[in-house]
Structures are given as structure tokens and as C-alpha cells.
C-alpha positions in Angstrom: 144.0 135.4 138.2 140.3 134.6 137.9 139.3 131.1 137.2 137.6 132.1 133.9 140.9 133.7 132.9 142.7 130.5 133.8 140.4 128.6 131.4 141.3 131.0 128.6 145.0 131.4 129.5 146.7 130.1 126.4 144.8 132.4 124.0 141.7 134.1 125.7 140.3 135.8 122.6 140.6 132.8 120.4 138.9 130.5 122.8 136.2 133.0 123.6 135.6 133.7 119.9 135.4 130.0 119.1 133.0 129.3 122.0 130.7 132.3 121.4 130.2 131.5 117.7 129.5 127.9 118.3 126.0 126.6 117.6 126.2 124.3 120.6 125.5 125.5 124.2 128.7 125.6 126.1 129.1 126.3 129.8 131.9 126.3 132.4 130.7 125.3 135.9 132.6 125.0 139.2 132.5 121.6 141.0 129.8 122.8 143.3 127.6 123.6 140.4 127.8 127.4 140.1 128.2 128.7 136.5 131.4 130.6 135.5 130.6 131.1 131.8 128.0 130.5 129.1 128.4 131.2 125.4 126.1 133.2 123.1 124.2 130.1 122.0 123.3 129.5 125.6 122.2 133.0 126.1 120.1 132.9 122.9 118.4 129.7 123.6 117.7 130.1 127.3 117.4 133.8 127.4 119.8 134.5 130.3 122.5 137.0 130.0 126.1 136.2 131.0 125.7 138.4 134.1 122.4 136.7 135.1 123.8 133.2 134.7 127.2 133.7 136.4 126.8 132.5 140.0 123.5 130.6 139.4 123.6 126.9 140.0 123.6 124.8 136.8 121.0 122.5 138.4 118.6 125.4 138.5 118.2 125.3 134.7 117.5 121.6 134.6 113.9 120.3 134.7 113.1 118.8 138.1 112.3 115.4 136.5 115.8 115.3 134.9 117.7 116.9 137.8 118.6 113.8 139.6 119.9 112.0 136.6 122.0 115.0 135.6 123.5 115.4 139.1 124.4 111.7 139.1 126.0 112.0 135.7 128.0 115.1 136.6 129.0 113.5 140.0 130.5 110.5 138.2 132.5 112.9 135.8 133.9 114.9 138.9 135.0 111.7 140.4 137.1 111.0 137.4 134.9 108.1 136.1 135.0 107.5 132.3 131.5 108.3 131.1 131.4 107.3 127.4 127.8 108.2 126.8 125.9 111.5 126.2 123.1 112.6 128.4 119.8 114.0 127.3 118.2 116.7 129.6 115.5 119.2 129.5 116.6 122.9 130.3 114.2 125.5 131.5 114.5 128.8 129.6 113.8 132.1 131.2 110.5 132.3 129.3 109.4 129.0 130.8 110.0 127.1 127.6 111.5 123.6 127.8 114.5 123.0 125.6 115.7 119.5 125.2 119.5 119.2 124.8 121.9 116.4 124.3 125.5 116.5 125.1 128.3 115.6 127.5 130.3 117.0 130.5 134.0 116.7 130.9 136.2 117.8 133.8 139.4 119.8 134.2 141.7 118.5 137.0 144.6 120.4 138.7 146.8 118.5 141.1 144.3 115.7 141.1 141.4 117.9 142.1 138.5 119.0 139.9 138.9 122.6 138.9 135.7 123.0 136.7 133.6 121.1 134.3 132.9 121.8 130.7 129.5 121.1 129.2 128.8 121.0 125.5 125.1 120.5 124.5 123.1 120.6 121.4 119.5 121.7 121.1 117.5 118.7 119.9 114.1 120.0 120.8 112.9 119.8 117.2 114.1 116.2 116.8 112.5 115.2 120.1 109.3 116.8 119.1 109.4 115.0 115.7 110.2 111.7 117.4 107.2 112.3 119.9 104.8 113.1 117.0 106.1 110.0 115.1 105.6 107.9 118.1 102.1 109.2 118.6 101.3 108.7 114.9 102.7 105.1 115.1 100.5 104.5 118.1 97.4 105.8 116.3 98.4 103.6 113.3 98.8 100.6 115.5 95.5 101.3 117.2 93.8 101.7 113.7 95.4 98.6 112.5 94.3 96.6 115.6 90.8 98.0 115.2 90.8 97.1 111.5 92.1 93.6 112.4 89.4 93.1 114.9 86.8 94.4 112.5 87.9 92.0 109.8 88.3 89.1 112.2 84.7 89.5 113.5 83.1 90.7 110.2 79.7 89.1 109.3 81.2 88.1 105.9 84.1 85.9 105.1 87.3 88.1 104.6 90.4 86.7 102.8 93.6 88.6 102.0 96.1 87.3 99.4 99.4 88.7 98.3 100.6 89.3 94.7 101.3 85.6 94.3 97.8 84.8 95.3 98.9 83.2 98.6 96.6 83.5 101.4 97.7 86.0 104.2 94.6 86.5 106.2 91.6 84.3 106.8 88.9 85.2 109.3 86.6 82.9 111.3 83.6 83.4 109.0 85.8 82.1 106.1 86.4 79.0 108.2 82.6 78.7 108.7 81.9 79.2 105.0 84.6 77.1 103.5 85.5 74.6 106.2 89.2 75.3 106.1 90.9 76.3 109.4 93.1 79.4 109.4 96.4 77.4 110.0 95.6 75.1 107.2 95.4 77.8 104.5 97.8 80.6 105.5 100.5 80.7 102.8 98.7 78.4 100.4 97.5 79.4 96.9 94.0 80.5 96.7 93.5 78.2 93.7 94.5 75.2 95.8 91.6 75.9 98.3 88.5 77.7 97.2 88.7 78.5 93.4 86.9 75.9 91.2 89.0 74.4 88.3 87.0 76.3 85.6 88.0 79.7 87.1 91.6 79.1 87.9 93.0 80.0 84.6 91.0 83.3 84.4 92.1 84.1 88.0 95.8 83.7 87.0 95.5 85.8 83.9 93.7 88.5 85.7 96.3 88.8 88.4 99.1 88.9 85.8 97.4 91.6 83.8 96.6 93.8 86.8 100.3 93.5 88.1 101.7 94.2 84.6 99.4 97.0 83.5 97.2 98.0 86.5 94.1 97.0 84.3 91.4 95.6 86.5 88.1 94.1 85.3 86.8 92.7 88.6 88.0 95.1 91.3 85.3 96.9 93.4 82.5 95.2 91.5 80.0 92.7 93.1 80.5 89.3 91.5 78.3 86.2 91.7 80.1 82.9 91.0 80.8 79.5 92.5 83.5 78.5 94.9 84.7 75.2 96.6 84.2 74.1 100.2 86.9 72.0 101.8 84.9 68.8 100.9 84.7 69.7 97.3 81.1 71.0 97.3 80.7 73.8 94.9 78.3 76.7 95.9 77.4 80.1 94.9 79.0 83.1 96.5 78.8 86.9 96.2 82.3 88.3 95.9 83.8 91.8 96.1 87.6 92.4 95.6 89.6 95.5 96.5 93.3 96.4 96.7 95.0 97.1 100.0 98.5 97.1 101.4 100.1 94.7 103.9 103.5 95.6 105.4 103.9 98.1 102.6 103.2 95.7 99.8 100.2 95.4 97.5 97.7 92.9 98.5 94.1 92.0 97.6 91.1 91.8 100.1 88.0 89.8 99.2 84.7 89.9 101.0 82.6 86.8 100.4 79.1 85.8 101.3 77.1 82.5 100.8 74.3 83.2 98.3 73.8 79.5 97.4 70.2 79.3 98.7 69.2 82.7 97.0 70.9 81.8 93.8 69.4 78.3 93.8 65.9 79.7 94.5 66.5 82.3 91.7 67.5 79.7 89.3 64.5 77.4 90.2 62.3 80.5 89.7 63.9 81.1 86.4 63.3 77.6 85.3 59.7 77.6 86.4 59.2 80.9 84.5 60.6 79.3 81.3 58.3 76.3 81.8 55.3 78.5 82.3 56.3 80.5 79.1 56.6 77.3 77.1 53.3 76.1 78.6 51.6 79.3 77.6 52.9 78.9 74.1 51.6 75.4 73.9 48.2 76.5 75.2 48.1 79.3 72.7 48.8 76.8 69.9 46.2 74.4 71.2 43.6 77.3 71.4 44.3 78.3 67.9 43.9 74.7 66.5 40.8 74.1 68.7 39.3 77.4 67.6 39.8 76.4 64.0 38.4 72.9 64.5 35.3 74.3 66.3 34.6 77.0 63.7 34.3 74.4 60.9 31.2 72.6 62.2 29.5 75.8 63.0 30.1 77.0 59.4 28.5 73.8 58.2 25.6 74.1 60.5 24.9 77.7 59.3 25.2 76.4 55.7 22.6 73.7 56.1 20.4 76.0 58.2 20.3 78.6 55.3 19.8 75.8 52.8 16.7 74.5 54.7 15.3 77.9 55.0 15.6 78.4 51.3 13.7 75.1 50.4 11.0 75.9 52.9 10.4 79.2 51.3 10.3 77.6 47.8 7.3 75.4 48.9 
């Protein structure tokens, strides 16, 4: 009786039909590695017919980089060791395509000697490819996040990120220079406890509550000019732009801030000088009007008396 017939002894047709209609790749292999049987899924996935596969070594189908680990795994099974894990290997199809499979090998013993091994493997090529793509995308995302972090860390402007509770989550070195607070001093603290002047705190709280409740924003993505507080309590003018972002999958707010105190102070001084000049011009116009009136009256009198004298002279 042939060895393949021995495998199907109890009910040959039932076993063969079961195996041939299985979605998994099933093979029967001699202890030395030569194939006795492959099912239809194996033929379909790898492109080898039953006749072509029989007599070939199972190791010939395994990718060279995976061959040693597969041989070691199968050797342990043949030695009767309990191997409670599945193995993942890449198989070479007749077309040259690589197919990644995952499964296990068991052994049939007769009189304490291995008769053959049974392998049941599932094609996981799509899953592996999806995992590979996901890994690549995650790597790209990590690289981008790192680049963004470096960009924000070394940005020429102060950059501050707060969460939905207005607690500071990010504080770059320029923010330390601008406000005097060290990063470790402010992380986790409320923004209103650090840089928001008292007169703006209520408006900041209302604005946050309104946006979180309705999505209505009045200050997002708009340049603002207002005052902020340094660590020593000094109030100074800043230019501020706020946008939304996400941190760890949660909504957050990112602010870009720049010191414009000198420019703002100069602009306010210029405005004051302009107002003073306008008031001075108004005063000068009033003076000129009065002076003009006062100077015209004597001239009129002189003209009157001149005409009078001329008239008297003619009468003589």
C-alpha cells in the first residue's frame, strides 16, 4: 500500500475531498522533506500541479532567507518536540511570486518513528503587505511629526500648544525667551496662570467654552494684537495667531506669538504726536483767525481817516 494511501486509509475519498476543498494550503511530506501530496489550494496559490510537486523537496518552495528557520522548526517537530507556535514563511510560486503563509506542521508516528509530516498553512500575503504599508506609513508619520516638532521647537516665533482645558502641552525655547518661563515650569499649567493678563482671562474662558460647545470661533486664524504677561509681571504687546491642531488624536490649540512691544509703543507714540499736532494746528488756526480779525480793524480805521482827510483837502 502506498504511503499516500495509508494516510487516507480510513476513508480516502472523504479525506481527499475535505483537503482539496480547504482554503488553506495543505501538504504531506516525508521525513526527508520530499512531498507526497499537496491540495488544490496549494496548486492554485503556487502554480504547481500534483504531479510536479510530488517528489520535490518542500524546502525548494521556501524562500532562502526563511529556509533555515523552517528546517529547524520541522526538525523539532520530527524529533517529537511540542512546538506550540505557528511559523511564518515565504513560499516561492512557480511564477516567481512570493507568497507569505502562516501555519504549523505536525508529525505522524508509527512504532515511534516519524512516518510523514502534515503542514497546514494560510496565505497571509495581503495581511503582511497591509502591515508593511501601515508600518511604512507610521514611519512616515513619525518622521513628519519629528520634523514638525523640530520646526516648532526651533521656530523664530514663540509657539505654545494648549489642550481643551487650556493647559499648556508644548512650549518652545522662543517662548522661554519671550516670557521668561522655563518649559518644565509651565507644562500642564493653565495658560491664564502664566501669560494672560487679568483683563483678558474671562474673555479667553468664554471663547474656549463657546468654541468647544458650538464650534464658533471669533479669533482663530486671525492676527491679533494684545498684551501678555512676562514671568516678572511685565505687560507687553504681542502679535498672536491661533489655530486648531490635534495632539494624540485630541483637539488642541496652537498659538504663534511675537513680541511687537517696541513697534506698538512707537506706533502709539506716533499716534499721540499726531493728535498733539492736530490739536496744535487747530489752536494755530483759531489764533490766525482772531489775529486776522484784530489786524483788519486798524486797517479799516486807517482807510476811513485817509478818505476823510482826502475829502477835506478837496473841499479847500
